[in-house]
C-alpha positions in Angstrom: -16.5 1.9 24.4 -18.8 -0.7 22.8 -21.2 0.5 19.7 -24.4 0.2 21.7 -22.9 3.1 23.9 -21.7 5.3 21.6 -22.1 8.7 23.3 -22.6 12.3 21.0 -19.2 13.2 22.2 -17.6 10.3 20.4 -14.9 11.4 18.1 -16.9 10.9 14.8 -20.3 11.2 15.8 -22.7 12.2 13.1 -19.6 11.8 10.5 -19.9 9.5 7.6 -17.0 7.4 6.3 -16.4 4.9 3.6 -13.8 2.2 3.5 -12.5 0.2 0.6 -11.0 -3.1 1.1 -12.8 -3.1 4.5 -13.9 -7.1 4.7 -10.7 -8.2 6.6 -7.2 -7.0 8.1 -6.6 -3.5 8.3 -9.4 -2.2 6.4 -11.9 -3.7 8.8 -10.2 -2.8 11.8 -10.3 0.9 10.9 -14.0 0.4 9.7 -15.0 -1.1 13.2 -13.0 1.5 15.1 -14.6 4.3 13.2 -18.2 2.9 14.0 -17.5 2.5 17.6 -16.7 6.2 17.7 -20.0 7.1 16.1 -19.4 7.3 12.3 -21.8 5.6 10.0 -19.3 3.2 7.9 -19.8 2.0 4.4 -18.1 -1.1 4.5 -16.9 -2.1 0.8 -15.1 -5.2 -0.3 -14.8 -7.0 -3.6 -15.9 -10.0 -1.8 -19.7 -9.3 -0.7 -19.9 -11.8 2.0 -16.9 -10.3 3.8 -18.5 -6.8 3.6 -22.0 -8.0 4.7 -20.4 -9.9 7.7 -18.5 -6.7 9.0 -21.7 -4.6 8.6 -23.8 -7.0 10.3 -21.8 -7.3 13.1 -21.5 -3.8 13.8 -25.2 -3.2 13.4 -26.0 -6.0 15.7 -23.8 -4.1 18.2 -25.5 -0.9 18.0 -23.0 0.6 15.4 -24.3 2.1 12.3 -23.1 0.6 9.4 -23.8 -0.3 5.7 -22.5 -3.2 3.3 -21.6 -2.6 -0.2 -19.9 -5.1 -2.8 -17.3 -3.2 -4.5 -14.3 -3.9 -7.0 -12.2 -0.7 -7.0 -10.8 -1.7 -10.5 -14.3 -0.7 -12.1 -13.9 3.1 -12.0 -17.8 3.8 -12.5 -18.7 1.6 -9.7 -16.0 3.2 -7.5 -16.9 6.5 -8.4 -20.8 5.8 -8.0 -20.3 4.4 -4.6 -18.5 7.2 -3.2 -21.1 9.7 -4.9 -24.0 7.7 -3.9 -22.7 7.6 -0.2 -22.6 11.5 -0.5 -26.0 12.0 -2.0 -27.7 9.5 0.5 -26.1 10.8 3.7 -26.1 14.2 2.7 -22.3 14.2 3.4 -19.0 12.4 3.1 -16.5 13.1 6.1 -14.0 10.3 5.6 -12.8 8.2 2.8 -10.0 5.4 3.5 -9.0 4.4 0.3 -7.3 1.0 1.3 -8.0 -1.8 -1.2 -4.4 -3.0 -2.4 -2.2 -5.6 -4.1 1.2 -7.1 -3.5 3.1 -9.1 -6.0 6.5 -10.1 -5.0 9.9 -10.4 -6.9 12.5 -8.0 -8.8 12.7 -6.6 -12.1 13.0 -10.0 -14.1 10.6 -11.9 -11.6 7.4 -9.8 -12.0 5.8 -10.0 -15.2 4.4 -7.1 -16.9 0.7 -7.8 -15.9 1.5 -8.1 -12.0 3.3 -4.7 -12.3 0.1 -3.4 -14.4 -2.2 -4.6 -11.9 0.1 -3.2 -8.9 -0.5 0.2 -10.5 -4.4 -0.3 -11.1 -5.0 -1.2 -7.5 -2.3 0.4 -5.7 -2.4 4.1 -7.1 -4.9 4.6 -9.9 -7.9 3.2 -7.7 -6.7 5.7 -5.2 -6.7 8.3 -7.8 -10.4 7.6 -8.9 -11.7 7.2 -5.2 -10.2 10.9 -4.3 -11.5 12.5 -7.2 -14.9 11.3 -6.4 -14.6 12.5 -2.9 -13.2 16.0 -3.3 -16.5 17.3 -4.7 -18.9 16.5 -1.9 -16.2 17.3 0.7 -15.5 20.7 -0.9 -19.2 21.4 -0.9 -19.5 20.7 2.8 -16.4 22.5 3.8 -13.7 19.8 4.3 -13.0 16.3 4.7 -10.3 13.8 5.5 -9.0 11.5 2.8 -6.8 8.5 4.0 -4.6 6.4 1.5 -3.1 3.3 2.5 0.2 3.2 1.4 3.1 1.3 3.4 6.4 1.8 5.1 7.5 0.5 1.7 6.5 3.6 0.4 9.2 5.1 2.6 12.1 2.9 2.0 13.0 0.0 -0.4 12.3 -4.0 0.1 14.7 -6.0 -1.7 12.8 -7.9 -4.3 9.6 -6.2 -4.3 9.9 -3.9 -7.0 6.2 -3.5 -8.2 5.0 -3.1 -4.5 7.9 -0.6 -3.2 7.2 1.4 -6.5 3.7 1.8 -6.3 3.7 2.5 -2.4 6.0 5.4 -3.0 4.0 6.7 -5.8 1.1 6.7 -3.2 2.9 8.8 -1.0 3.8 11.3 -3.8 0.3 11.5 -5.1 -1.1 11.9 -1.7 1.3 14.9 -0.9 0.4 16.5 -4.2 -3.3 16.3 -3.6 -2.9 17.6 0.0 -1.1 20.6 -1.7 -3.8 20.9 -4.0 -6.8 20.9 -1.6 -5.6 22.4 1.5 -7.3 25.5 0.9 -10.6 23.6 0.7 -9.7 22.0 4.3 -9.9 18.6 2.8 -6.7 16.7 4.4 -5.0 13.9 2.5 -2.6 11.5 4.8 -0.9 8.4 3.8 -1.0 5.8 6.2 2.0 3.7 6.1 1.7 0.3 8.1 4.9 -2.1 8.5 4.2 -5.6 9.2 1.0 -6.4 10.6 0.0 -9.9 10.9 -2.8 -10.5 8.2 -3.1 -12.8 5.3 -1.7 -9.8 3.1 1.8 -10.7 3.9 1.8 -13.5 1.5 3.8 -11.9 -0.7 6.5 -11.1 1.5 6.1 -14.6 2.9 7.3 -16.0 -0.6 9.7 -13.5 -1.3 11.7 -14.2 2.1 11.3 -18.2 1.5 8.5 -18.9 3.9 6.9 -18.1 7.3 9.5 -19.0 9.5 12.1 -16.8 7.5 9.7 -13.9 8.0 9.4 -14.5 11.5 13.1 -14.4 11.8 13.2 -11.2 10.0 10.6 -9.8 12.4 12.5 -10.7 15.3 16.0 -9.4 14.0 15.5 -6.4 11.7 12.4 -4.6 13.4 13.7 -2.7 16.4 10.4 -3.5 18.6 11.1 -6.9 17.6 7.6 -7.8 16.8 4.3 -7.6 14.5 2.3 -4.6 14.8 -1.7 -5.4 15.3 -4.8 -4.2 13.6 -6.1 -2.6 16.4 -2.7 -0.5 16.7 -3.1 0.7 13.2 -6.9 1.4 13.6 -5.8 3.8 16.4 -3.9 5.5 13.9 -6.5 5.4 11.4 -8.9 7.3 14.1 -6.2 10.0 14.6 -6.2 10.9 10.7 -9.9 10.7 10.5 -10.9 12.8 13.4 -10.5 16.3 14.5 -7.4 15.1 16.4 -5.3 15.8 13.5 -6.8 18.7 12.0 -3.5 20.4 11.3 -2.1 17.4 9.4 -2.0 17.0 5.7 0.5 15.6 3.3 1.6 13.4 5.9 3.0 9.7 5.6 2.1 8.3 9.0 4.5 5.4 9.6 3.7 2.7 12.0 6.3 -0.1 11.6 8.1 -0.7 15.0 11.1 1.1 14.2 11.8 -1.0 10.9 12.2 2.1 8.7 14.6 3.8 11.1 
């Protein structure tokens, strides 16, 4: 279904969604998928031009989207973006808190600054975003909060201590928030992709010794023997965002071709 033919029966018709890190990769694919299914999507990204490009493409094709430059490390800006969205549109139905950071290295290789940045981006920013979203969602009777973790949040990656530690923390935090807010009909779920072919894999490429070594790993260690696609992850985002998953909360949804089996 193209955006200019979005029907009232679309999965997310009339819904408002905000996505962080939506300028490329999985964040962009999820934002586009939600817009195609009728949501008005607030497309945020650290790089203003990327957010504008995505939003402009969506509106040109007939979907509803608004671009918003946003540094999720700025607590005030992040809180204001979510609060202002709810105030402007009268609701906030979906928050996909996606922005993150990847630092490669083991205990002796990762410096303290990289560990701190991993924690701030991969855990703390999601805490701040969720904290801002629960008030409007509770007032309107519910909502869906999706936080991007990784299949590294349910297994351990050699030589990726900062990344694996913070991604495990996301899963734990998401489950805790799910338990605390289930009675308000606010669902919290962690999105746990495996290897999706985006520039975000630079850290894994460096850790494994280059692109060729990573390709060999994909071929030999993932049961399905291939990369996942951003479109496949976008379908999972739609599931978590929509009424298809109304009885799911506190779940770590792993989409990784069987790597973590």
